[in-house]
C-alpha positions in Angstrom: 7.4 -22.4 0.1 7.3 -25.9 1.8 10.3 -28.1 3.1 10.5 -31.4 1.5 12.1 -34.3 3.2 15.2 -34.5 2.0 16.3 -31.4 2.6 15.5 -29.6 -0.1 13.0 -26.5 -0.2 9.8 -26.0 -2.8 5.7 -26.1 -3.9 3.6 -28.2 -3.5 2.7 -31.0 -5.9 -0.2 -32.9 -6.5 1.3 -35.8 -6.2 3.4 -34.8 -2.8 2.7 -37.2 0.6 3.8 -34.7 3.5 6.1 -36.0 5.8 4.1 -37.7 9.4 1.3 -38.3 10.6 -1.4 -36.2 11.1 -3.7 -38.3 12.5 -1.1 -38.9 15.3 0.2 -35.9 15.5 3.6 -36.5 14.0 5.0 -32.8 13.6 5.4 -32.4 9.6 7.8 -30.3 8.1 10.5 -29.7 11.3 14.0 -28.3 11.8 15.7 -31.2 12.8 14.2 -32.8 8.8 17.0 -30.3 7.4 19.9 -31.8 6.3 22.5 -30.2 8.4 20.3 -28.0 10.5 20.9 -28.0 14.2 17.5 -27.9 15.3 18.6 -26.6 18.8 21.0 -24.2 17.5 17.4 -22.5 15.3 15.5 -22.9 18.5 17.9 -21.0 20.2 18.2 -18.0 17.3 14.4 -17.4 17.4 14.1 -17.0 20.4 16.6 -15.0 21.1 16.0 -13.1 17.7 12.1 -13.8 16.6 10.8 -10.4 18.9 13.6 -8.0 17.9 13.3 -8.5 15.1 8.7 -8.8 14.8 9.7 -5.5 16.5 11.0 -3.9 14.1 8.8 -4.8 11.4 6.5 -3.5 13.5 7.7 0.0 14.0 8.1 -0.5 9.4 4.4 -1.3 8.9 2.5 -0.7 11.6 0.9 -4.2 11.4 1.0 -6.5 13.8 0.1 -9.1 11.4 2.3 -7.9 8.6 5.2 -7.8 11.0 4.5 -11.4 12.1 4.5 -12.0 8.6 7.3 -11.1 7.7 9.4 -11.8 10.2 7.5 -15.4 9.9 9.0 -16.2 6.4 12.4 -14.3 7.2 13.2 -17.1 9.7 11.8 -20.2 7.0 14.3 -18.6 4.3 16.8 -18.3 6.5 16.2 -22.4 7.2 16.2 -22.3 3.4 19.9 -21.7 3.5 20.7 -22.5 6.7 24.0 -25.1 6.3 25.5 -21.6 3.4 24.9 -18.7 5.9 27.7 -17.0 7.5 25.7 -15.0 10.3 21.8 -16.1 10.7 21.3 -12.8 12.6 22.5 -10.6 9.6 20.9 -12.6 7.3 17.2 -12.7 8.5 17.1 -8.5 8.8 18.1 -8.6 5.0 15.7 -11.1 4.2 12.6 -9.0 6.5 14.7 -5.6 5.1 14.1 -6.7 1.5 10.3 -8.0 2.3 9.3 -5.1 3.9 10.0 -2.9 0.9 8.4 -5.4 -1.1 5.0 -5.0 1.6 6.0 -0.9 1.4 6.3 -1.5 -3.2 2.9 -3.7 -2.6 1.1 -0.6 -0.6 2.1 1.7 -3.2 0.7 -0.9 -6.1 -3.0 -0.6 -3.9 -2.6 3.3 -2.9 -2.2 3.9 -7.0 -5.1 1.8 -8.0 -7.4 3.5 -4.9 -6.4 6.9 -6.1 -7.5 6.4 -10.1 -10.7 4.2 -8.8 -10.9 7.0 -6.1 -9.9 10.2 -9.1 -13.6 11.5 -9.3 -14.1 11.7 -5.4 -14.0 15.3 -3.8 -10.8 15.2 -2.0 -11.2 16.7 1.8 -8.3 19.4 3.0 -6.4 17.6 5.4 -6.9 19.9 8.6 -2.7 19.6 10.0 -0.6 19.2 6.7 2.4 19.2 9.0 1.2 16.3 10.1 0.5 14.7 6.9 4.0 14.1 6.0 4.3 10.2 5.7 7.6 9.6 6.8 7.6 5.9 5.2 7.6 7.1 1.8 9.9 9.6 2.6 12.5 6.7 3.6 11.6 4.3 1.5 12.4 7.2 -1.4 16.6 7.0 0.0 18.5 4.7 -2.2 19.2 1.5 -1.4 22.8 2.3 0.0 21.1 5.4 2.7 17.9 3.3 3.6 19.5 0.0 4.9 21.1 0.8 7.3 19.6 3.8 8.4 16.4 1.5 9.1 18.9 -0.8 11.0 20.5 1.9 13.0 16.6 3.9 13.7 14.1 1.5 13.9 16.1 -1.1 14.5 18.4 0.1 17.3 21.2 -1.3 15.8 24.3 0.5 17.3 26.9 1.8 14.7 28.8 -0.9 14.8 26.7 -3.4 14.1 25.2 -2.0 10.9 28.7 -2.0 9.3 28.8 -5.8 10.4 25.1 -7.0 9.2 26.0 -4.3 5.3 29.3 -5.4 6.2 30.9 -2.1 5.3 33.4 0.1 7.3 31.8 2.4 10.3 33.1 5.2 8.7 31.1 4.6 5.7 28.0 3.8 7.6 29.0 7.1 9.5 29.0 8.9 6.3 25.4 7.2 5.1 23.6 8.1 8.3 24.4 11.7 7.4 23.7 11.7 4.7 20.5 10.4 4.7 19.6 12.7 7.7 20.7 14.8 4.9 18.0 14.0 2.1 15.2 13.7 4.9 16.1 16.9 6.4 16.0 18.5 2.1 12.4 15.9 1.4 11.2 17.8 4.7 12.2 20.9 3.6 11.0 20.5 0.1 7.1 19.3 0.9 6.4 21.7 3.9 7.2 24.4 1.2 
């Protein structure tokens, strides 16, 4: 997605001529070009939130480049809806959560494809089965109602009150969802160990 003059977000077509002058070094696609966007507010939000957001995503996807891509994409999507978003930070984390889910789904599809291709190859026995637990798959198996608060609280480092605000749910509901998520993960771990 690119930002086009006039505040619209769209895909580049052959007839599209970007704003600015590449030879003279004029900026192209800056926040100031989008109508209704305060460039200083965007820059302040970026400087304050990006490192924490990228770090949070990094812990989830276990790859620096992917984490920065997801965090950057979250900001691009926020910028395209800047005037319609009440809480930009909350919106960023929800976008990032959805992008992380998409990443996990894609990674799982790739793993399945690799397994089907290498199905005839001999499998090595795992020396340490306890260390073989794939925590990401266990967390991904939680329903979104439990997974979202779990990720925000335990991986994102947000407090109960902040998670409640981000997800627009009562604090008591968040506490109950965290309890249920822990209980379900404990059960899943026991089943895997059995």
